[in-house]
BALOBA-1460 file (C-alpha; in Angstrom, 3 decimals):
// residues 195
<rec num="1" residu="y" x="114.333" y="-52.062" z="177.135"/>
<rec num="2" residu="k" x="112.765" y="-55.422" z="176.482"/>
<rec num="3" residu="k" x="110.507" y="-55.892" z="173.399"/>
<rec num="4" residu="g" x="107.127" y="-57.362" z="174.370"/>
<rec num="5" residu="p" x="105.138" y="-59.959" z="172.389"/>
<rec num="6" residu="v" x="103.080" y="-58.903" z="169.426"/>
<rec num="7" residu="f" x="99.395" y="-59.881" z="169.725"/>
<rec num="8" residu="l" x="97.703" y="-60.657" z="166.453"/>
<rec num="9" residu="n" x="94.165" y="-61.589" z="165.688"/>
<rec num="10" residu="e" x="94.304" y="-65.243" z="164.513"/>
<rec num="11" residu="k" x="90.987" y="-64.944" z="162.563"/>
<rec num="12" residu="t" x="91.157" y="-65.189" z="158.783"/>
<rec num="13" residu="r" x="89.064" y="-62.354" z="157.519"/>
<rec num="14" residu="h" x="90.268" y="-61.132" z="154.075"/>
<rec num="15" residu="n" x="90.481" y="-62.973" z="150.830"/>
<rec num="16" residu="v" x="92.024" y="-60.313" z="148.521"/>
<rec num="17" residu="k" x="91.788" y="-59.894" z="144.787"/>
<rec num="18" residu="v" x="94.376" y="-57.370" z="143.381"/>
<rec num="19" residu="i" x="93.153" y="-55.745" z="140.161"/>
<rec num="20" residu="e" x="95.622" y="-53.641" z="137.969"/>
<rec num="21" residu="d" x="92.863" y="-51.344" z="136.760"/>
<rec num="22" residu="n" x="90.640" y="-48.599" z="138.052"/>
<rec num="23" residu="i" x="87.730" y="-49.197" z="140.308"/>
<rec num="24" residu="s" x="84.774" y="-50.410" z="138.227"/>
<rec num="25" residu="v" x="80.947" y="-49.943" z="138.746"/>
<rec num="26" residu="d" x="80.555" y="-53.046" z="136.505"/>
<rec num="27" residu="d" x="82.548" y="-55.203" z="139.002"/>
<rec num="28" residu="i" x="80.401" y="-53.958" z="141.864"/>
<rec num="29" residu="l" x="77.221" y="-54.791" z="139.940"/>
<rec num="30" residu="t" x="78.294" y="-58.396" z="139.582"/>
<rec num="31" residu="n" x="78.465" y="-58.921" z="143.246"/>
<rec num="32" residu="y" x="76.055" y="-56.661" z="145.189"/>
<rec num="33" residu="q" x="72.705" y="-58.306" z="145.769"/>
<rec num="34" residu="d" x="71.890" y="-59.382" z="149.378"/>
<rec num="35" residu="k" x="75.141" y="-58.111" z="150.630"/>
<rec num="36" residu="k" x="76.593" y="-55.105" z="152.512"/>
<rec num="37" residu="i" x="79.041" y="-53.538" z="150.080"/>
<rec num="38" residu="l" x="81.616" y="-50.866" z="151.023"/>
<rec num="39" residu="v" x="83.248" y="-48.863" z="148.289"/>
<rec num="40" residu="i" x="86.196" y="-46.610" z="149.400"/>
<rec num="41" residu="c" x="87.621" y="-44.054" z="146.995"/>
<rec num="42" residu="n" x="90.646" y="-41.855" z="147.560"/>
<rec num="43" residu="t" x="88.881" y="-38.606" z="146.670"/>
<rec num="44" residu="v" x="85.423" y="-37.162" z="147.144"/>
<rec num="45" residu="k" x="85.200" y="-36.462" z="143.356"/>
<rec num="46" residu="k" x="85.717" y="-40.160" z="142.604"/>
<rec num="47" residu="a" x="83.257" y="-41.265" z="145.326"/>
<rec num="48" residu="q" x="80.620" y="-38.913" z="143.857"/>
<rec num="49" residu="k" x="81.213" y="-40.257" z="140.332"/>
<rec num="50" residu="i" x="80.873" y="-43.895" z="141.483"/>
<rec num="51" residu="y" x="77.736" y="-43.028" z="143.461"/>
<rec num="52" residu="i" x="76.102" y="-41.351" z="140.473"/>
<rec num="53" residu="e" x="76.984" y="-44.282" z="138.142"/>
<rec num="54" residu="l" x="75.630" y="-46.866" z="140.486"/>
<rec num="55" residu="d" x="72.435" y="-44.839" z="141.213"/>
<rec num="56" residu="n" x="71.793" y="-44.549" z="137.501"/>
<rec num="57" residu="k" x="72.264" y="-48.303" z="136.867"/>
<rec num="58" residu="i" x="70.278" y="-49.786" z="139.798"/>
<rec num="59" residu="k" x="67.190" y="-47.954" z="140.801"/>
<rec num="60" residu="d" x="65.317" y="-48.564" z="144.094"/>
<rec num="61" residu="y" x="68.278" y="-49.960" z="145.808"/>
<rec num="62" residu="n" x="69.946" y="-48.857" z="149.107"/>
<rec num="63" residu="i" x="72.839" y="-46.784" z="147.754"/>
<rec num="64" residu="n" x="74.498" y="-44.114" z="149.847"/>
<rec num="65" residu="l" x="77.388" y="-41.706" z="149.858"/>
<rec num="66" residu="l" x="79.549" y="-40.497" z="152.724"/>
<rec num="67" residu="h" x="82.509" y="-38.132" z="152.517"/>
<rec num="68" residu="s" x="84.014" y="-35.180" z="154.360"/>
<rec num="69" residu="r" x="82.315" y="-32.367" z="152.398"/>
<rec num="70" residu="f" x="78.878" y="-32.917" z="153.965"/>
<rec num="71" residu="t" x="77.791" y="-30.507" z="156.673"/>
<rec num="72" residu="k" x="78.582" y="-31.659" z="160.187"/>
<rec num="73" residu="k" x="74.943" y="-32.351" z="160.918"/>
<rec num="74" residu="r" x="74.323" y="-34.295" z="157.649"/>
<rec num="75" residu="r" x="77.585" y="-36.201" z="158.098"/>
<rec num="76" residu="k" x="76.498" y="-37.302" z="161.594"/>
<rec num="77" residu="e" x="73.184" y="-38.530" z="160.219"/>
<rec num="78" residu="l" x="74.976" y="-40.477" z="157.436"/>
<rec num="79" residu="e" x="77.484" y="-41.929" z="159.893"/>
<rec num="80" residu="d" x="74.601" y="-43.185" z="162.034"/>
<rec num="81" residu="q" x="73.050" y="-44.805" z="158.941"/>
<rec num="82" residu="i" x="76.268" y="-46.537" z="157.828"/>
<rec num="83" residu="i" x="76.786" y="-47.814" z="161.419"/>
<rec num="84" residu="d" x="73.179" y="-49.232" z="161.389"/>
<rec num="85" residu="l" x="73.730" y="-51.057" z="158.122"/>
<rec num="86" residu="g" x="77.259" y="-52.025" z="159.069"/>
<rec num="87" residu="s" x="76.247" y="-53.500" z="162.399"/>
<rec num="88" residu="s" x="76.724" y="-57.300" z="162.707"/>
<rec num="89" residu="k" x="73.118" y="-57.447" z="163.840"/>
<rec num="90" residu="s" x="71.705" y="-55.831" z="160.660"/>
<rec num="91" residu="k" x="70.229" y="-58.208" z="158.040"/>
<rec num="92" residu="e" x="69.824" y="-55.347" z="155.529"/>
<rec num="93" residu="s" x="71.841" y="-55.094" z="152.368"/>
<rec num="94" residu="g" x="73.075" y="-51.978" z="150.541"/>
<rec num="95" residu="i" x="75.975" y="-50.158" z="149.059"/>
<rec num="96" residu="w" x="77.913" y="-47.341" z="150.753"/>
<rec num="97" residu="i" x="80.386" y="-45.316" z="148.676"/>
<rec num="98" residu="t" x="82.791" y="-43.466" z="150.899"/>
<rec num="99" residu="t" x="86.249" y="-41.875" z="151.287"/>
<rec num="100" residu="q" x="88.846" y="-42.454" z="153.891"/>
<rec num="101" residu="v" x="86.504" y="-40.996" z="156.491"/>
<rec num="102" residu="v" x="85.601" y="-44.618" z="157.357"/>
<rec num="103" residu="e" x="89.099" y="-45.972" z="157.661"/>
<rec num="104" residu="a" x="89.440" y="-45.626" z="161.424"/>
<rec num="105" residu="s" x="86.549" y="-43.889" z="162.959"/>
<rec num="106" residu="l" x="83.548" y="-46.192" z="162.454"/>
<rec num="107" residu="d" x="82.828" y="-49.595" z="163.910"/>
<rec num="108" residu="i" x="81.268" y="-51.182" z="160.918"/>
<rec num="109" residu="d" x="81.312" y="-54.812" z="159.480"/>
<rec num="110" residu="f" x="80.587" y="-55.060" z="155.716"/>
<rec num="111" residu="d" x="80.592" y="-58.234" z="153.582"/>
<rec num="112" residu="v" x="82.632" y="-57.016" z="150.636"/>
<rec num="113" residu="l" x="85.059" y="-54.058" z="150.082"/>
<rec num="114" residu="y" x="85.993" y="-52.482" z="146.760"/>
<rec num="115" residu="t" x="88.778" y="-50.000" z="147.224"/>
<rec num="116" residu="e" x="91.319" y="-47.859" z="145.389"/>
<rec num="117" residu="l" x="94.874" y="-48.406" z="146.643"/>
<rec num="118" residu="s" x="96.297" y="-45.443" z="148.553"/>
<rec num="119" residu="d" x="99.012" y="-46.930" z="150.742"/>
<rec num="120" residu="l" x="99.337" y="-50.172" z="152.719"/>
<rec num="121" residu="a" x="98.519" y="-48.716" z="156.162"/>
<rec num="122" residu="g" x="95.344" y="-47.156" z="154.745"/>
<rec num="123" residu="l" x="94.458" y="-50.206" z="152.876"/>
<rec num="124" residu="f" x="94.642" y="-52.391" z="155.962"/>
<rec num="125" residu="q" x="92.538" y="-49.864" z="157.869"/>
<rec num="126" residu="r" x="89.954" y="-50.041" z="155.080"/>
<rec num="127" residu="m" x="90.050" y="-53.828" z="155.093"/>
<rec num="128" residu="g" x="89.265" y="-53.657" z="158.815"/>
<rec num="129" residu="r" x="85.725" y="-52.466" z="157.906"/>
<rec num="130" residu="t" x="85.061" y="-55.844" z="156.172"/>
<rec num="131" residu="y" x="84.623" y="-59.054" z="158.170"/>
<rec num="132" residu="r" x="85.565" y="-57.084" z="161.284"/>
<rec num="133" residu="k" x="84.027" y="-59.587" z="163.682"/>
<rec num="134" residu="r" x="83.733" y="-62.652" z="161.495"/>
<rec num="135" residu="e" x="86.012" y="-65.332" z="160.112"/>
<rec num="136" residu="l" x="86.140" y="-66.479" z="156.520"/>
<rec num="137" residu="k" x="85.267" y="-70.037" z="155.718"/>
<rec num="138" residu="e" x="87.891" y="-72.013" z="153.895"/>
<rec num="139" residu="d" x="86.304" y="-71.867" z="150.496"/>
<rec num="140" residu="s" x="85.059" y="-68.231" z="150.763"/>
<rec num="141" residu="p" x="85.172" y="-66.124" z="147.601"/>
<rec num="142" residu="y" x="87.113" y="-62.782" z="147.484"/>
<rec num="143" residu="n" x="85.693" y="-60.254" z="149.869"/>
<rec num="144" residu="v" x="88.208" y="-57.496" z="149.252"/>
<rec num="145" residu="f" x="88.903" y="-56.027" z="145.788"/>
<rec num="146" residu="v" x="91.952" y="-53.666" z="145.586"/>
<rec num="147" residu="y" x="92.361" y="-51.515" z="142.438"/>
<rec num="148" residu="t" x="95.962" y="-50.431" z="141.956"/>
<rec num="149" residu="g" x="95.296" y="-48.461" z="138.697"/>
<rec num="150" residu="c" x="97.050" y="-49.091" z="135.389"/>
<rec num="151" residu="e" x="99.835" y="-47.628" z="133.422"/>
<rec num="152" residu="d" x="97.950" y="-44.701" z="131.969"/>
<rec num="153" residu="k" x="95.424" y="-44.086" z="134.709"/>
<rec num="154" residu="l" x="96.268" y="-44.075" z="138.378"/>
<rec num="155" residu="p" x="93.829" y="-44.349" z="141.255"/>
<rec num="156" residu="s" x="92.194" y="-41.067" z="142.254"/>
<rec num="157" residu="g" x="94.360" y="-38.829" z="144.491"/>
<rec num="158" residu="v" x="97.536" y="-40.342" z="143.136"/>
<rec num="159" residu="s" x="99.978" y="-38.487" z="140.896"/>
<rec num="160" residu="k" x="103.648" y="-37.877" z="140.581"/>
<rec num="161" residu="r" x="103.141" y="-34.234" z="141.477"/>
<rec num="162" residu="e" x="104.091" y="-32.864" z="144.908"/>
<rec num="163" residu="t" x="100.605" y="-31.688" z="145.412"/>
<rec num="164" residu="s" x="99.254" y="-35.212" z="145.173"/>
<rec num="165" residu="l" x="96.902" y="-36.257" z="147.938"/>
<rec num="166" residu="i" x="98.801" y="-39.549" z="148.217"/>
<rec num="167" residu="d" x="102.552" y="-39.526" z="148.352"/>
<rec num="168" residu="w" x="103.953" y="-40.962" z="145.081"/>
<rec num="169" residu="d" x="106.857" y="-42.940" z="146.595"/>
<rec num="170" residu="i" x="104.653" y="-44.502" z="149.293"/>
<rec num="171" residu="f" x="101.991" y="-45.432" z="146.703"/>
<rec num="172" residu="k" x="104.640" y="-46.970" z="144.430"/>
<rec num="173" residu="s" x="106.144" y="-49.097" z="147.130"/>
<rec num="174" residu="s" x="102.662" y="-50.063" z="148.362"/>
<rec num="175" residu="k" x="101.635" y="-51.102" z="144.888"/>
<rec num="176" residu="k" x="104.796" y="-53.096" z="144.413"/>
<rec num="177" residu="e" x="104.216" y="-54.903" z="147.659"/>
<rec num="178" residu="i" x="100.531" y="-55.646" z="147.099"/>
<rec num="179" residu="l" x="101.238" y="-56.870" z="143.471"/>
<rec num="180" residu="a" x="104.012" y="-59.155" z="144.805"/>
<rec num="181" residu="q" x="101.530" y="-60.791" z="147.241"/>
<rec num="182" residu="g" x="98.788" y="-61.105" z="144.609"/>
<rec num="183" residu="n" x="95.381" y="-62.721" z="145.106"/>
<rec num="184" residu="k" x="95.198" y="-64.725" z="148.376"/>
<rec num="185" residu="i" x="94.116" y="-64.755" z="151.938"/>
<rec num="186" residu="y" x="95.784" y="-61.908" z="153.908"/>
<rec num="187" residu="t" x="96.404" y="-62.971" z="157.489"/>
<rec num="188" residu="e" x="97.088" y="-60.452" z="160.189"/>
<rec num="189" residu="e" x="100.684" y="-61.745" z="160.306"/>
<rec num="190" residu="l" x="101.078" y="-61.189" z="156.608"/>
<rec num="191" residu="k" x="99.720" y="-57.614" z="156.936"/>
<rec num="192" residu="m" x="102.315" y="-56.889" z="159.663"/>
<rec num="193" residu="q" x="105.098" y="-58.222" z="157.611"/>
<rec num="194" residu="m" x="104.009" y="-56.138" z="154.604"/>
<rec num="195" residu="i" x="103.958" y="-52.966" z="156.699"/>
């Protein structure tokens, strides 16, 4: 058996800011106008909470929610809408609050991502929904905000219990790795090394 070459996308697409806190509506509100914002939460409950908070704070703005608990018909309608906004041809702006349902199944290209940490593989899938077909300029601001939780409050879906949605040991090692890297440009090569 001979190992073949690894093909990596050379584009620089993600300038990451790691935040040792919980995902914050206030952070989103500082950076939403005239942009396509994607917010990915680990649980439906957290996504619904963020949606309600945002909807209460900014009226008459394009804010949407997508998760797995919608009926099949409604979910298809919502997926079509997020694909329309997330198209590279779309000049519209708006905010979509979602769960992991967008990690791998939708071809979307948003400007900014706010996400709770789950695990590295999931994080990199989530990052793939931001600047999917574009390259960052050298002096670009952060376009990915990763919330790792804090000592007394973990991201949604994470706990030390066996029934946790996200495996505790995988979360811990993912958090350790992401904190070790810190705030910087994440190249495709770096992502492969981290995995």
